[in-house]
Backbone as CSV, one residue per row, in Angstrom:
resi,resn,N_x,N_y,N_z,CA_x,CA_y,CA_z,C_x,C_y,C_z
1,MET,110.869,76.266,93.260,110.967,77.206,94.369,109.659,77.967,94.478
2,VAL,109.000,77.857,95.613,107.650,78.379,95.750,107.557,79.294,96.961
3,ALA,107.030,80.512,96.754,106.671,81.400,97.860,105.166,81.375,97.995
4,ARG,104.690,81.462,99.227,103.249,81.429,99.430,102.604,82.638,98.754
5,ASN,101.611,82.372,97.932,100.925,83.435,97.207,99.780,83.970,98.072
6,VAL,100.109,84.831,99.025,99.136,85.306,99.993,98.362,86.494,99.434
7,GLN,97.192,86.724,100.002,96.391,87.889,99.683,96.562,88.919,100.796
8,TRP,97.012,90.100,100.428,97.200,91.167,101.416,95.903,91.949,101.504
9,GLU,95.147,91.723,102.567,93.798,92.249,102.687,93.700,93.350,103.740
10,ARG,92.630,94.123,103.652,92.342,95.111,104.683,91.859,94.375,105.930
11,PRO,92.425,94.668,107.089,92.029,93.943,108.305,90.620,94.297,108.746
12,PRO,89.897,93.337,109.306,88.559,93.623,109.817,88.618,94.443,111.101
13,ALA,87.548,95.152,111.385,87.510,96.004,112.576,87.559,95.188,113.859
14,ASN,87.047,93.971,113.823,86.975,93.142,115.029,88.029,92.037,115.024
15,MET,89.188,92.298,114.448,90.229,91.291,114.324,90.720,90.821,115.690
16,PHE,90.983,89.518,115.792,91.417,88.907,117.042,92.590,87.984,116.757
17,LEU,93.587,88.016,117.606,94.767,87.164,117.459,94.643,85.987,118.420
18,SER,94.402,84.794,117.858,94.256,83.604,118.694,95.569,82.832,118.725
19,HIS,95.620,81.761,119.516,96.847,80.976,119.649,97.188,80.195,118.393
20,ASP,96.248,80.058,117.480,96.521,79.366,116.217,96.858,80.334,115.092
21,ASP,96.861,81.608,115.384,97.052,82.623,114.347,98.492,83.097,114.254
22,VAL,98.883,83.395,113.022,100.073,84.193,112.743,99.614,85.314,111.824
23,HIS,99.828,86.544,112.248,99.431,87.696,111.441,100.677,88.407,110.930
24,VAL,100.701,88.685,109.637,101.781,89.471,109.045,101.167,90.707,108.397
25,TRP,101.735,91.851,108.707,101.290,93.128,108.149,102.334,93.662,107.185
26,ARG,101.856,94.264,106.094,102.737,94.936,105.134,102.379,96.422,105.111
27,ALA,103.395,97.275,105.102,103.124,98.716,105.124,104.191,99.470,104.349
28,SER,103.774,100.527,103.697,104.713,101.464,103.092,105.227,102.408,104.164
29,LEU,106.506,102.707,104.123,107.090,103.641,105.077,107.024,105.083,104.582
30,ASP,106.519,105.268,103.376,106.329,106.608,102.830,104.911,107.053,103.151
31,GLN,104.764,107.738,104.261,103.465,108.163,104.770,103.331,109.688,104.706
32,PRO,102.093,110.213,104.681,101.889,111.664,104.682,102.516,112.318,105.913
33,VAL,102.840,113.601,105.779,103.541,114.327,106.841,102.777,114.278,108.159
34,LEU,101.477,114.477,108.123,100.700,114.472,109.362,100.721,113.108,110.032
35,ARG,100.699,112.057,109.228,100.774,110.704,109.790,102.140,110.483,110.435
36,VAL,103.199,110.926,109.771,104.551,110.779,110.330,104.654,111.513,111.668
37,GLN,104.095,112.711,111.717,104.150,113.492,112.955,103.393,112.798,114.085
38,TRP,102.232,112.218,113.759,101.466,111.504,114.778,102.227,110.275,115.271
39,LEU,102.801,109.525,114.353,103.560,108.332,114.738,104.778,108.705,115.572
40,ALA,105.428,109.808,115.237,106.609,110.245,115.989,106.264,110.500,117.451
41,ARG,105.062,110.991,117.709,104.663,111.288,119.084,104.434,110.029,119.916
42,THR,104.308,108.875,119.266,104.120,107.634,120.017,105.441,107.029,120.491
43,LEU,106.571,107.498,119.958,107.866,106.902,120.271,108.363,107.330,121.653
44,ASP,109.183,106.477,122.257,109.784,106.850,123.534,111.119,107.560,123.281
45,ALA,111.765,107.987,124.348,112.994,108.779,124.220,114.097,108.000,123.514
46,ASP,114.216,106.704,123.812,115.260,105.889,123.195,115.041,105.784,121.689
47,GLU,113.805,105.575,121.257,113.516,105.472,119.833,113.770,106.796,119.108
48,ARG,113.428,107.894,119.745,113.690,109.203,119.135,115.187,109.430,118.973
49,LEU,115.953,109.022,119.984,117.406,109.152,119.903,117.954,108.299,118.773
50,ARG,117.456,107.075,118.644,117.905,106.200,117.562,117.563,106.789,116.198
51,ALA,116.399,107.407,116.092,116.005,108.040,114.823,116.967,109.157,114.460
52,GLN,117.385,109.946,115.444,118.259,111.077,115.180,119.661,110.663,114.739
53,ARG,120.015,109.418,114.980,121.358,108.955,114.609,121.500,108.706,113.108
54,PHE,120.370,108.621,112.404,120.443,108.411,110.958,120.888,109.698,110.275
55,TYR,121.802,109.572,109.343,122.363,110.746,108.674,121.362,111.367,107.709
56,PHE,120.655,110.523,106.938,119.735,111.030,105.933,118.328,111.158,106.505
57,GLU,117.647,112.239,106.112,116.313,112.498,106.636,115.339,111.378,106.295
58,GLN,115.410,110.846,105.074,114.480,109.780,104.697,114.657,108.560,105.588
59,ASP,115.901,108.248,105.948,116.144,107.115,106.846,115.559,107.387,108.230
60,ARG,115.670,108.623,108.706,115.072,108.978,109.997,113.555,108.832,109.953
61,ILE,112.952,109.287,108.847,111.503,109.190,108.711,111.067,107.738,108.642
62,HIS,111.764,106.928,107.848,111.382,105.523,107.711,111.495,104.786,109.037
63,PHE,112.537,105.071,109.814,112.659,104.446,111.128,111.499,104.866,112.025
64,THR,111.185,106.152,112.022,110.090,106.669,112.845,108.769,106.013,112.484
65,VAL,108.487,105.919,111.188,107.236,105.306,110.742,107.203,103.827,111.109
66,ALA,108.314,103.134,110.885,108.362,101.697,111.176,108.076,101.424,112.647
67,ARG,108.690,102.177,113.529,108.474,101.956,114.962,107.091,102.434,115.403
68,GLY,106.648,103.533,114.825,105.322,104.022,115.179,104.219,103.075,114.752
69,LEU,104.356,102.478,113.573,103.360,101.513,113.119,103.399,100.244,113.973
70,LEU,104.589,99.814,114.367,104.683,98.670,115.274,103.908,98.949,116.557
71,ARG,104.092,100.128,117.120,103.385,100.495,118.344,101.871,100.561,118.116
72,THR,101.482,101.105,116.971,100.059,101.251,116.674,99.377,99.893,116.562
73,ILE,100.003,98.964,115.856,99.400,97.642,115.671,99.395,96.863,116.987
74,LEU,100.505,96.908,117.727,100.535,96.251,119.037,99.481,96.840,119.967
75,GLY,99.341,98.160,119.930,98.333,98.811,120.765,96.933,98.353,120.426
76,TYR,96.695,98.095,119.138,95.391,97.601,118.715,95.125,96.211,119.291
77,TYR,96.100,95.317,119.170,95.919,93.961,119.691,95.703,93.963,121.208
78,LEU,96.418,94.823,121.904,96.421,94.788,123.364,95.454,95.770,124.011
79,GLY,94.860,96.653,123.208,93.962,97.649,123.775,94.685,98.680,124.621
80,ILE,95.902,99.052,124.184,96.737,99.994,124.923,97.136,101.128,123.980
81,GLU,97.191,102.353,124.499,97.669,103.472,123.694,99.108,103.201,123.241
82,PRO,99.418,103.419,121.954,100.758,103.092,121.438,101.900,103.706,122.231
83,GLY,101.723,104.937,122.692,102.792,105.611,123.415,103.060,105.044,124.794
84,ARG,102.166,104.225,125.319,102.344,103.647,126.657,103.136,102.336,126.629
85,LEU,103.347,101.772,125.465,104.067,100.503,125.364,105.546,100.712,125.682
86,ARG,106.128,99.752,126.386,107.549,99.796,126.724,108.213,98.511,126.238
87,PHE,109.361,98.686,125.586,110.064,97.550,125.016,111.315,97.221,125.825
88,SER,111.656,95.943,125.827,112.965,95.503,126.298,113.629,94.759,125.140
89,TYR,114.936,94.537,125.255,115.674,93.968,124.134,116.572,92.835,124.618
90,GLY,116.583,91.742,123.836,117.434,90.609,124.168,118.895,90.909,123.883
91,ALA,119.746,89.926,124.187,121.193,90.111,124.024,121.564,90.453,122.589
92,GLN,120.787,89.953,121.624,121.055,90.213,120.218,120.145,91.299,119.638
93,GLY,119.462,92.029,120.525,118.670,93.162,120.082,117.240,92.866,119.709
94,LYS,116.763,91.623,119.928,115.386,91.300,119.572,114.438,91.993,120.552
95,PRO,113.456,92.759,120.038,112.546,93.475,120.940,111.440,92.580,121.481
96,SER,111.003,92.896,122.679,109.826,92.263,123.277,109.154,93.314,124.155
97,LEU,107.918,93.032,124.548,107.212,93.966,125.413,107.687,93.814,126.845
98,GLU,107.961,94.933,127.479,108.465,94.914,128.848,107.401,94.427,129.823
99,GLU,106.168,94.887,129.611,105.055,94.475,130.460,103.870,94.134,129.577
100,MET,103.174,93.065,129.932,102.002,92.656,129.172,100.818,92.500,130.111
101,PRO,99.610,92.745,129.604,98.423,92.479,130.412,98.358,91.008,130.804
102,GLU,97.697,90.723,131.890,97.558,89.346,132.378,97.002,88.451,131.282
103,GLY,97.685,87.318,131.038,97.206,86.336,130.068,97.663,86.568,128.644
104,GLU,98.237,87.752,128.358,98.693,88.029,127.000,100.186,87.722,126.888
105,ARG,100.561,86.924,125.897,101.965,86.620,125.648,102.228,86.795,124.153
106,ILE,102.106,88.009,123.694,102.249,88.278,122.271,103.730,88.338,121.908
107,ARG,104.059,87.726,120.790,105.416,87.757,120.250,105.352,88.479,118.909
108,PHE,106.415,89.184,118.568,106.385,89.971,117.336,107.792,90.159,116.796
109,ASN,107.850,90.565,115.542,109.109,90.880,114.898,108.823,91.804,113.723
110,LEU,109.808,92.562,113.312,109.622,93.467,112.189,110.869,93.510,111.325
111,ALA,110.658,93.912,110.075,111.755,94.074,109.126,111.391,95.197,108.174
112,ARG,112.393,95.898,107.679,112.126,96.955,106.706,113.254,97.018,105.683
113,SER,112.895,97.431,104.482,113.875,97.554,103.413,113.292,98.402,102.297
114,ARG,114.054,99.380,101.857,113.698,100.192,100.684,112.255,100.715,100.732
115,GLY,111.861,101.310,101.860,110.557,101.939,101.959,109.400,101.008,102.222
116,LEU,109.676,99.735,102.505,108.635,98.756,102.794,108.931,98.101,104.135
117,SER,107.878,97.786,104.898,108.081,97.120,106.187,107.127,95.949,106.343
118,LEU,107.558,94.966,107.125,106.745,93.808,107.492,106.741,93.676,109.001
119,TYR,105.582,93.278,109.540,105.412,93.050,110.971,104.753,91.683,111.146
120,ALA,105.273,90.872,112.044,104.720,89.543,112.280,104.350,89.410,113.756
121,PHE,103.163,88.838,114.025,102.639,88.723,115.390,102.061,87.331,115.614
122,THR,102.247,86.827,116.817,101.636,85.562,117.218,101.598,85.502,118.742
123,LEU,100.993,84.460,119.276,100.932,84.260,120.722,101.684,82.985,121.092
124,ASP,102.493,83.073,122.140,103.168,81.893,122.707,104.081,81.154,121.741
125,ARG,104.512,81.793,120.692,105.493,81.211,119.775,106.517,82.286,119.445
126,GLU,107.766,81.900,119.352,108.762,82.844,118.862,108.561,82.998,117.355
127,ILE,108.910,84.177,116.843,108.629,84.478,115.449,109.697,85.428,114.911
128,GLY,110.015,85.267,113.632,110.974,86.152,112.986,110.572,86.398,111.547
129,VAL,110.816,87.593,111.074,110.494,87.931,109.695,111.649,88.742,109.119
130,ASP,111.948,88.523,107.848,113.001,89.310,107.215,112.556,89.724,105.825
131,LEU,113.093,90.839,105.379,112.691,91.477,104.128,113.917,92.124,103.513
132,GLU,114.119,91.897,102.218,115.243,92.518,101.538,114.835,92.954,100.139
133,HIS,115.266,94.159,99.779,115.136,94.607,98.397,116.200,93.906,97.567
134,ILE,115.790,93.295,96.470,116.733,92.559,95.625,117.514,93.554,94.778
135,ARG,118.798,93.603,94.991,119.664,94.558,94.307,120.871,93.833,93.731
136,LEU,121.585,94.527,92.889,122.735,93.926,92.233,123.880,93.738,93.220
137,ILE,124.373,92.519,93.289,125.562,92.212,94.079,126.601,91.640,93.132
138,THR,127.708,92.318,93.032,128.782,91.798,92.192,129.444,90.616,92.893
139,GLU,129.902,89.678,92.115,130.584,88.495,92.651,129.705,87.762,93.665
140,THR,128.491,87.401,93.224,127.552,86.727,94.123,128.099,85.394,94.642
141,GLU,128.841,84.669,93.818,129.345,83.366,94.267,130.352,83.526,95.395
142,GLN,131.197,84.592,95.327,132.134,84.836,96.419,131.378,85.216,97.693
143,SER,130.307,86.010,97.545,129.501,86.382,98.703,128.821,85.154,99.301
144,ALA,128.281,84.305,98.427,127.605,83.090,98.890,128.570,82.153,99.605
145,HIS,129.830,82.172,99.213,130.809,81.248,99.798,130.908,81.417,101.312
146,GLY,130.793,82.648,101.798,130.934,82.865,103.226,129.667,82.680,104.023
147,PHE,128.521,82.642,103.330,127.237,82.603,104.033,126.455,81.309,103.849
148,PHE,126.786,80.526,102.840,125.995,79.348,102.486,126.646,78.069,102.981
149,SER,125.802,77.077,103.297,126.297,75.742,103.644,126.804,75.067,102.368
150,ASP,127.481,73.937,102.523,128.008,73.226,101.357,126.875,72.809,100.416
151,GLN,125.768,72.337,100.977,124.639,71.912,100.156,124.029,73.093,99.403
152,GLU,123.928,74.231,100.081,123.385,75.426,99.436,124.305,75.930,98.333
153,LYS,125.589,75.858,98.572,126.548,76.278,97.542,126.396,75.436,96.275
154,ALA,126.218,74.129,96.461,126.054,73.241,95.299,124.795,73.596,94.520
155,ALA,123.696,73.864,95.244,122.446,74.244,94.582,122.589,75.593,93.888
156,PHE,123.280,76.513,94.529,123.474,77.854,93.982,124.301,77.809,92.701
157,GLN,125.330,76.966,92.703,126.195,76.847,91.522,125.425,76.305,90.327
158,GLY,124.369,75.527,90.585,123.600,74.937,89.504,122.618,75.896,88.850
159,LEU,122.478,77.103,89.381,121.564,78.081,88.806,122.221,78.816,87.646
160,VAL,121.400,79.252,86.705,121.924,80.096,85.641,122.155,81.491,86.217
161,GLU,122.968,82.285,85.553,123.444,83.534,86.126,122.320,84.491,86.528
162,HIS,121.286,84.617,85.698,120.237,85.592,86.000,119.370,85.175,87.199
163,GLN,119.467,83.901,87.618,118.711,83.434,88.780,119.449,83.669,90.091
164,LYS,120.734,83.895,90.001,121.549,83.898,91.217,121.292,85.113,92.112
165,GLN,121.026,86.280,91.519,120.789,87.461,92.339,119.587,87.257,93.255
166,ARG,118.469,86.824,92.673,117.266,86.614,93.483,117.479,85.479,94.482
167,ALA,118.117,84.400,94.046,118.343,83.259,94.935,119.187,83.666,96.146
168,PHE,120.172,84.531,95.936,121.014,84.969,97.050,120.166,85.600,98.140
169,PHE,119.245,86.488,97.755,118.421,87.174,98.747,117.350,86.266,99.340
170,ARG,116.927,85.274,98.586,115.973,84.313,99.143,116.633,83.489,100.247
171,TYR,117.826,82.990,99.999,118.549,82.274,101.047,118.804,83.194,102.242
172,TRP,119.216,84.415,101.943,119.567,85.366,103.003,118.382,85.638,103.917
173,THR,117.208,85.933,103.344,116.046,86.269,104.170,115.584,85.066,104.990
174,CYS,115.666,83.871,104.425,115.284,82.672,105.188,116.178,82.502,106.415
175,LYS,117.471,82.688,106.225,118.409,82.532,107.332,118.226,83.631,108.381
176,GLU,118.061,84.871,107.915,117.886,85.985,108.846,116.583,85.850,109.636
177,ALA,115.522,85.381,108.980,114.256,85.192,109.682,114.419,84.164,110.802
178,TYR,115.188,83.105,110.558,115.434,82.126,111.621,116.215,82.757,112.772
179,LEU,117.278,83.493,112.451,118.088,84.111,113.501,117.257,85.065,114.352
180,LYS,116.339,85.786,113.716,115.496,86.726,114.450,114.465,85.981,115.302
181,ALA,113.954,84.868,114.796,112.997,84.082,115.573,113.666,83.445,116.788
182,SER,114.824,82.876,116.587,115.518,82.172,117.670,116.202,83.129,118.636
183,GLY,116.457,84.364,118.187,117.143,85.337,119.026,118.642,85.160,119.063
184,GLU,119.186,84.299,118.183,120.622,84.028,118.218,121.449,85.121,117.565
185,GLY,120.865,85.850,116.636,121.580,86.954,116.008,122.923,86.547,115.444
186,LEU,123.955,87.335,115.735,125.283,87.103,115.163,126.032,85.944,115.808
187,GLU,125.448,85.330,116.845,126.149,84.241,117.526,126.265,82.993,116.659
188,LEU,125.347,82.826,115.697,125.362,81.643,114.837,125.711,82.061,113.417
189,PRO,126.817,81.547,112.862,127.191,81.895,111.489,126.108,81.454,110.499
190,LEU,125.901,82.247,109.457,124.854,81.939,108.482,125.085,80.611,107.771
191,ASP,126.341,80.200,107.609,126.587,78.944,106.900,126.232,77.717,107.738
192,GLN,125.867,77.944,109.025,125.424,76.844,109.874,123.911,76.669,109.861
193,ILE,123.223,77.503,109.087,121.773,77.370,108.895,121.565,76.810,107.495
194,ASP,121.092,75.592,107.413,120.965,74.908,106.123,119.521,74.981,105.636
195,VAL,119.308,75.666,104.516,117.984,75.893,103.960,117.845,75.152,102.639
196,LEU,116.697,74.516,102.441,116.407,73.856,101.172,115.460,74.724,100.357
197,LEU,115.905,75.156,99.183,115.063,75.845,98.212,115.009,74.983,96.963
198,ALA,114.052,74.074,96.918,113.944,73.128,95.807,112.880,73.599,94.824
199,SER,113.102,73.345,93.565,112.183,73.779,92.516,110.785,73.197,92.737
200,GLY,109.784,74.088,92.759,108.397,73.655,92.886,107.967,73.263,94.276
201,LYS,108.838,73.450,95.284,108.507,73.048,96.654,108.713,74.231,97.613
202,PRO,107.967,74.246,98.726,108.161,75.314,99.710,109.552,75.249,100.331
203,ALA,110.052,76.387,100.780,111.339,76.436,101.471,111.256,75.656,102.780
204,ARG,112.410,75.135,103.210,112.423,74.329,104.432,113.772,74.457,105.125
205,LEU,113.753,74.510,106.461,114.978,74.445,107.237,115.397,72.981,107.356
206,LEU,116.623,72.664,106.939,117.106,71.285,107.006,117.845,70.990,108.310
207,SER,118.711,71.904,108.716,119.448,71.702,109.962,119.965,73.041,110.472
208,ILE,120.186,73.086,111.787,120.753,74.265,112.429,122.013,73.823,113.153
209,ASN,123.147,74.318,112.679,124.432,73.913,113.273,124.570,72.389,113.281
210,GLY,124.073,71.761,112.210,124.135,70.311,112.065,123.045,69.552,112.778
211,ASP,122.144,70.252,113.460,121.105,69.617,114.268,119.776,69.606,113.504
212,ILE,119.374,68.422,113.029,118.115,68.293,112.285,116.924,68.489,113.212
213,GLN,117.041,68.022,114.453,115.941,68.152,115.415,115.631,69.610,115.710
214,GLU,116.661,70.423,115.836,116.447,71.852,116.084,115.719,72.485,114.905
215,ALA,116.093,72.127,113.695,115.426,72.689,112.512,113.950,72.314,112.474
216,SER,113.619,71.116,112.953,112.233,70.646,112.905,111.324,71.411,113.864
217,ARG,111.899,72.161,114.795,111.103,72.959,115.742,110.489,74.191,115.084
218,TRP,110.935,74.518,113.869,110.573,75.779,113.239,109.912,75.563,111.885
219,SER,108.943,76.415,111.587,108.310,76.431,110.271,108.852,77.622,109.494
220,LEU,109.231,77.373,108.252,109.772,78.412,107.382,108.897,78.544,106.154
221,GLU,108.565,79.760,105.795,107.928,79.976,104.510,108.296,81.340,103.949
222,GLU,108.388,81.376,102.634,108.631,82.634,101.943,107.292,83.310,101.660
223,LEU,107.322,84.631,101.647,106.121,85.416,101.407,106.276,86.191,100.108
224,LYS,105.266,86.133,99.277,105.297,86.881,98.027,104.787,88.293,98.299
225,LEU,105.607,89.290,98.001,105.260,90.678,98.273,104.973,91.411,96.968
226,VAL,105.896,92.237,96.572,105.827,92.941,95.305,107.125,92.651,94.569
227,SER,107.139,92.935,93.290,108.319,92.666,92.480,109.534,93.383,93.055
228,GLY,110.650,92.668,93.086,111.890,93.276,93.537,112.208,93.080,95.004
229,PHE,111.404,92.276,95.721,111.655,92.023,97.143,111.634,90.519,97.422
230,ALA,112.415,90.115,98.409,112.355,88.760,98.956,111.987,88.866,100.422
231,ALA,111.177,87.927,100.910,110.752,87.959,102.314,110.552,86.546,102.819
232,ALA,110.836,86.349,104.108,110.669,85.031,104.720,110.165,85.177,106.146
233,LEU,109.418,84.172,106.566,108.821,84.116,107.901,109.216,82.805,108.553
234,VAL,109.655,82.865,109.807,109.960,81.663,110.590,109.149,81.715,111.880
235,VAL,108.425,80.620,112.151,107.548,80.538,113.313,107.876,79.276,114.102
236,GLU,107.916,79.403,115.405,108.134,78.240,116.266,106.946,77.286,116.147
237,ARG,107.232,76.029,115.881,106.230,74.983,115.697,105.453,75.184,114.390
238,ASP,104.618,74.200,114.076,103.829,74.271,112.847,102.348,74.355,113.202
239,SER,101.492,74.078,112.244,100.037,74.077,112.444,99.530,75.431,112.931
240,TYR,99.660,76.418,112.087,99.121,77.740,112.386,98.356,78.255,111.172
241,HIS,97.539,79.265,111.427,96.768,79.887,110.363,97.366,81.262,110.065
242,LEU,97.827,81.452,108.831,98.480,82.700,108.445,97.479,83.655,107.811
243,SER,97.448,84.888,108.309,96.666,85.967,107.706,97.604,87.118,107.400
244,CYS,97.420,87.736,106.241,98.289,88.829,105.823,97.460,90.084,105.591
245,TRP,97.853,91.165,106.245,97.084,92.399,106.232,97.890,93.535,105.618
246,GLN,97.192,94.393,104.910,97.800,95.566,104.291,97.471,96.808,105.109
247,TRP,98.497,97.485,105.584,98.278,98.734,106.307,97.881,99.824,105.326
248,SER,96.968,100.669,105.746,96.555,101.816,104.949,96.524,103.037,105.834
249,GLU,96.878,104.198,105.289,96.847,105.430,106.085,95.428,105.783,106.521
250,ASN,94.431,105.212,105.821,93.041,105.471,106.181,92.529,104.504,107.235
251,LEU,93.378,103.520,107.617,92.952,102.520,108.574,92.829,103.140,109.964
252,SER,91.741,102.869,110.618,91.547,103.392,111.971,91.236,102.245,112.904
253,PHE,91.885,102.215,114.076,91.637,101.181,115.063,90.715,101.690,116.172
254,LYS,90.168,102.858,116.021,89.326,103.419,117.074,87.936,102.842,117.021
């Protein structure tokens, strides 16, 4: 089982997103107070309302930072002030830009978990990213029974006990990344997404709802982050160049 061992680098000042590029950003959601306040001012009324619905203050802050950073990075790619961006949402809640400059067809997705966030960007391809903090789940086999395909269940049963916790979240993030890329959300049961996690080999989508051809339309890869997290990226079509960038509070796009 292999996750891509990527280097999370500081982005160059003259970074450009081409049609062959896939860019993934990693960021901490624990930002200084002044940064949080600045990011909050970039949000629209709907995002502010959504932030206020969180019961715990830390959850409100993390949501604010996650959305503000999404706006900041998109604004950098498009040359638009973050607060001017307007989002629309698909039937399953997948965000997209309401209006884009002529010739720009940027696609993006984001995920956050336990104070960490990931953002994925590309042009003219659908894209999905998922991130989960690996935590203790009691009765993992019972949980896997409802979410895994028959082939995945057999592979899962063959693991020793200490491997099962991490494997559960690896399967989960791969499936969720596909659902976010395709925009199907809850319409497709997780056990209808068949993922291969073979020892020493990259992850691969085998079939979607029994359709091998549909699975072949998508590229799946796991991303190595920091200890205690699982992450996966799904991109429409193959043959792309992946770059991974680390957000820093000192980073300036001006």
